[in-house]
C-alpha positions, 0 to 999 in steps of 0.5 A: 688899803681901805679896800684890802681891809674890807676884803679881809672883813668879807672873807672873815665874815664868809668863813664865820657864816659857813663854819660858825653860824651854820653849824650852830643853827643846824645843831640847834634845829636837830636838837629841837627836832629830837625833842631836846633829847640826847646831848647838844654837842653830838648834834653840833658834831653832826652839823659840822660834818654836814657843812663839809659836804662840798660835793652835795649841791644843796649843801654848797648852796647852803654854805654860799647863803650862810657865807653871804649872811656872815659877810653881810654881818661883818660888813655891817660891823665894820661900817659901824666900827668905822663910823664910831672911830670917825665920830671919836676922831671928830670929837678929839679934833674939836678938843684939840682946837679948844686946846689951841685956842687956850694958847701955850702954857706949861703943858702945851707948846706950839711949833710951826714945823719939824724941820722946814725953816719958814723964814729961810725956806730950807731944811734946818736941822736946828729946828729938829733939835728944838723939837727934841729939846721940848720933848725932853723938857716935858719928860723932865717935868710933868709931861705935856702936849706938843703940837707941830704945824701950829704957830705961836699965835695958834694959827694952823699952818699944816705939815705939807712943807715938812712932808715934802722934805721926807722920803715918805711924804705923808703922816706915816713918814712924818711919824717915823722920822719923828720917832727916829729922832726921839730914839736917837736923841733921847733914847729908844727906851723913852719912845713909849712915853711919846704918843703921836696922832694926826688931825686934819683941818681943811687942807692942813694936818696937825701933829699932836704929841702927848708926852708922859713924864719920864721916871729917870732924868733925860739928857740931850747931847749937844756940842760934846756935852749933855744938856738938861731941859725942863718946862718953866711956864710956857718955855723950855729952859736949860739948867746948868749942873747945879740947877739940875742937881737941885731940880732933881733933888726936889723931884726926888723929895716930892716922891719920897 
């Protein structure tokens, strides 16, 4: 994938060098040689016609040189962009470590895994519901941050065992499975409220989920009935019908 991206950058840079840089440079040269007389756009048109002279050996060499120049510039830009993204990722990763050190609270929750039961050493669908329940709780309150691959004490366990349970055993497969759960259990219209990213610490990956508060009440269906969850302190709690009505009434009053 990385090689493919580099190849695309090189091809785009080559085309930029031949069909943008060369005509601009040539048109400015012709315009300057004429004593700055006439209209520069007319020289630009002449320059474009010259560039397309692929039957002229000299012009072919010029195209090749400008193409190499364009590819070199594109490669430099791509490299700088990659370095910038890497530095930003490192800064975000450090910020996440600081978040983990502070522990769980009303806006932060840790989960050891998405679906692999560490105690029973097998897939446990109930753990998936716990994840979705937590996401719904954040949506029904003030939003928050869910970290998967971190235990209650802030130890980074990673996602490797979860990966092994997926058809696509990597971060992409993990994100796809997680978003599928959100879509099925919470609603496809609420997927936009969930932002998923991954950070690697040593040999372990951590899934970091930023959850925005929902503008409408979010319910989960379980055992034939709808359930309503909110965040209270560092826990996710289910409200019964009277409590849910009271909670939603308070929320409505806050925004009126």
